C-alpha positions in Angstrom: 193.1 49.5 60.6 193.4 49.2 56.8 191.3 46.0 56.3 187.7 46.4 55.1 185.0 45.4 57.6 184.1 42.4 55.4 187.6 41.0 55.9 187.5 41.3 59.7 186.7 38.1 61.6 186.3 37.6 65.3 188.9 34.8 65.4 191.5 37.0 63.7 190.9 39.9 66.1 191.1 37.5 69.1 194.3 35.9 67.7 195.9 39.3 67.3 195.0 40.4 70.8 196.3 37.1 72.3 199.6 37.5 70.5 200.4 40.7 72.4 198.8 39.7 75.8 200.0 37.7 78.8 197.9 34.8 77.4 200.1 34.5 74.3 201.4 31.1 75.4 198.8 30.4 78.1 195.4 29.8 76.4 194.5 27.4 79.3 194.8 30.3 81.7 192.6 32.5 79.5 190.0 29.7 79.4 190.0 29.5 83.2 189.8 33.3 83.6 186.7 33.6 81.3 185.0 30.4 82.5 185.1 28.3 79.4 187.0 25.2 78.3 190.3 25.4 76.4 188.6 23.7 73.4 186.1 26.6 73.4 188.9 29.1 73.1 190.3 27.1 70.1 186.9 27.2 68.5 186.7 31.0 68.9 190.2 31.3 67.3 189.3 29.1 64.4 186.0 30.8 63.7 184.0 27.6 64.2 182.1 29.1 67.2 181.3 32.5 68.7 181.3 33.3 72.5 178.1 33.9 74.4 177.5 37.5 75.4 178.5 36.9 79.0 181.7 35.2 77.9 182.4 38.0 75.4 182.2 40.5 78.3 184.7 38.4 80.4 187.0 38.0 77.4 187.1 41.8 76.8 187.9 42.3 80.5 190.7 39.7 80.5 192.3 41.2 77.4 191.7 44.8 78.7 189.7 45.9 75.7 186.1 46.9 75.0 183.6 44.6 73.6 183.4 46.9 70.6 187.1 46.3 70.0 186.6 42.5 70.2 183.8 42.6 67.7 185.0 45.3 65.3 188.8 45.3 65.8 188.6 49.0 66.5 186.8 51.4 68.7 185.3 53.1 65.6 182.1 51.9 64.1 182.7 50.5 60.6 180.3 48.7 58.2 179.6 45.3 59.7 180.5 41.9 58.3 177.9 39.2 58.8 179.7 37.7 61.8 180.1 41.2 63.4 176.5 41.9 62.8 175.5 38.7 64.5 177.6 39.6 67.5 176.3 43.1 67.6 172.7 42.0 67.4 173.5 39.5 70.2 174.7 42.4 72.3 171.7 44.6 71.5 169.3 41.7 72.1 170.9 40.9 75.4 170.7 44.5 76.5 167.1 45.0 75.5 165.7 41.7 76.7 168.0 40.7 79.6 165.5 39.1 81.9 163.6 41.7 83.9 164.2 45.2 85.3 166.1 44.3 88.4 168.4 41.8 86.5 169.0 44.4 83.8 169.9 46.9 86.4 172.3 44.4 88.0 174.0 43.8 84.7 174.5 47.5 84.1 175.9 47.9 87.6 178.3 45.1 87.0 179.4 46.7 83.7 180.0 50.0 85.6 181.8 48.2 88.4 184.1 46.6 85.8 184.9 50.0 84.3 185.6 51.4 87.7 187.7 48.4 88.5 189.9 49.0 85.5 190.2 52.7 86.4 191.1 51.8 90.0 193.8 49.4 88.6 195.3 52.3 86.6 195.3 54.5 89.7 196.9 51.7 91.8 199.6 51.2 89.1 200.3 55.0 89.0 200.5 55.3 92.8 202.5 52.2 93.6 204.7 51.7 90.5 207.4 54.1 91.9 207.6 52.2 95.1 208.1 48.7 93.6 211.4 47.0 93.5 212.8 44.9 90.7 210.7 41.9 91.8 207.5 43.9 91.7 207.1 44.0 95.5 206.5 47.2 97.5 205.4 48.4 100.9 201.8 47.8 101.9 201.7 44.7 99.8 201.6 41.0 100.8 202.8 38.2 98.5 200.9 34.9 98.3 203.2 33.2 100.8 202.5 36.0 103.3 198.8 35.9 102.6 198.8 32.1 103.3 200.4 32.7 106.7 197.8 35.3 107.6 195.0 33.1 106.5 196.4 30.1 108.4 195.8 31.9 111.8 192.5 33.6 110.8 189.6 32.4 113.0 187.2 33.6 110.4 187.8 34.7 106.8 185.5 36.6 104.5 186.2 36.4 100.8 184.5 38.8 98.3 185.2 37.4 94.9 184.2 38.2 91.3 185.6 34.9 89.9 186.5 32.4 92.7 189.5 31.6 90.5 191.9 31.2 93.5 189.6 28.5 94.9 188.2 26.7 91.9 188.9 26.7 88.2 187.2 25.3 85.1 183.6 25.1 84.1 180.7 22.8 83.9 181.7 21.5 80.4 185.3 20.8 81.1 184.9 20.0 84.8 185.9 22.0 87.9 189.2 21.6 89.6 190.9 22.9 92.8 192.3 26.4 92.5 195.8 27.5 93.8 194.5 28.4 97.3 192.2 25.3 97.7 194.7 23.4 99.9 195.2 26.4 102.2 191.5 26.9 102.7 190.9 23.2 103.4 193.8 23.0 105.9 192.4 26.1 107.7 188.8 24.7 107.8 190.1 21.4 109.2 191.9 23.4 111.9 188.5 25.1 112.8 188.5 28.3 110.7 185.2 29.5 109.3 184.8 30.9 105.7 182.3 33.2 104.2 182.2 33.9 100.5 180.3 36.7 98.7 179.9 36.4 94.9 177.8 38.2 92.3 174.6 36.8 91.1 175.8 34.8 88.1 174.7 31.3 87.1 178.3 30.2 86.3 179.5 31.4 89.6 176.8 29.6 91.4 177.9 26.4 89.7 181.5 27.1 90.5 180.7 27.8 94.2 178.8 24.5 94.5 181.7 22.7 92.8 184.1 24.4 95.1 182.4 23.1 98.2 182.4 19.6 96.8 186.1 19.8 95.9 186.9 21.1 99.4 185.0 18.3 101.0 186.8 15.8 98.9 190.2 17.3 99.9 189.2 17.3 103.5 187.9 13.8 103.5 184.6 14.9 105.0 181.6 17.1 104.3 182.6 20.6 105.1 179.6 22.4 103.7 178.6 23.5 107.2 182.0 25.3 107.6 181.5 27.4 104.5 178.8 30.0 103.8 178.3 31.4 100.3 176.2 34.5 99.7 174.9 35.6 96.3 174.3 39.3 96.0 172.8 41.7 93.5 174.8 44.6 95.1 177.6 45.8 92.7 181.1 44.8 93.7 184.3 46.6 92.6 187.0 44.0 92.5 187.7 41.4 95.2 188.9 41.7 98.8 189.4 39.6 101.9 188.9 40.3 105.6 190.7 38.2 108.2 190.1 37.8 111.9 193.7 37.6 113.1 195.2 37.2 116.6 198.1 39.7 116.5 200.0 38.0 119.3 199.9 34.6 117.5 201.2 36.3 114.3 204.0 38.0 116.2 205.2 34.7 117.7 205.0 32.9 114.3 206.4 35.6 112.1 207.7 38.8 113.7 208.6 40.3 110.4 205.2 39.8 108.9 203.6 41.0 112.2 205.6 44.2 112.0 204.5 44.7 108.4 200.8 44.6 109.1 200.5 45.8 112.7 199.6 49.4 111.7 196.8 48.2 109.5 195.2 45.9 112.1 191.9 47.3 113.5 191.3 45.2 116.6 191.7 41.7 115.1 190.5 42.7 111.6 192.9 42.9 108.7 191.7 43.6 105.1 193.3 43.0 101.8 192.4 44.1 98.3 193.1 41.4 95.8 195.8 42.4 93.3 194.7 43.0 89.7 197.6 44.7 88.1 200.4 42.7 86.4 202.9 45.2 87.7 201.9 44.6 91.3 202.7 41.1 92.6 200.6 40.9 95.7 197.5 41.9 97.6 197.3 45.5 99.0 196.6 45.9 102.7 193.6 48.1 103.4 193.9 51.2 105.5 191.3 52.0 108.1 189.0 53.9 105.6 189.0 51.1 103.1 188.5 48.4 105.7 185.5 50.3 107.2 184.0 50.5 103.7 184.6 46.8 103.1 183.0 45.9 106.5 180.0 48.1 105.6 179.6 46.3 102.3 179.6 43.0 104.0 177.0 44.2 106.5 174.8 45.4 103.7 175.1 42.1 101.8 174.1 40.1 104.8 170.9 42.0 105.0 169.8 41.2 101.4 171.9 38.4 100.0 170.7 34.9 99.2 172.6 32.1 100.9 173.6 29.4 98.5 172.3 26.0 99.6 
């Protein structure tokens, strides 16, 4: 980059990154993904406000760059402008004073998990890209419509989520709204299905989870808080996944094609999906036996130590 460090501004760096990203014409989607209001994104771009350190980390992940790149405009360390120095000091202060030992360790685990998540995404892209057709669909993948059909007959669904964005979007400032899967979840709960959510220990996610239950209750026309369990864990998570309790015979009667597609992955009545993260892969990847066993072990470990949100 040829510009001097003094000429570099956070808003300019963010604007440049947005212009070449999938958020180029979808700033509202970016705001939802990083947990802020659209007006906050506009303030970041204009330079009238700077993001909090937790928002900065989510922003870097959404744009697939490092926090250094967001602050400096490059991976190399250059002389800092006043604005960059403020952001850098915020990062340093956050790392050196972030609550107490356990919380600091949890943050570092989350940062490591995010790096592993990005690397896993690269591996998934490499392994599956050759099998994708022109529509971005391949074997071992379920599209949203197929996931909804699986979920509709699941007696119990466990959702491990880093964001809850499929169930609730927005934030405390702009207000929370139903996510794209909210109607499906509510319909299933009304039919008697039970839901368990596992989320990282994050204040914003706690608020989102409580808002989610309120939104679901409103959509259902009754209090459904007893039908949903939300666990908050300090254990590091790498991406999101779902585990369904599915009656294979019922699925075969309702959709023989879909039944045939998943039958080799069913372990008893258990079917696991890894939430899709790659833009090149349009769907959720079905877990094989090894990955499903690991996911089940993670859930068992969480249940021993996690806090249930009340």
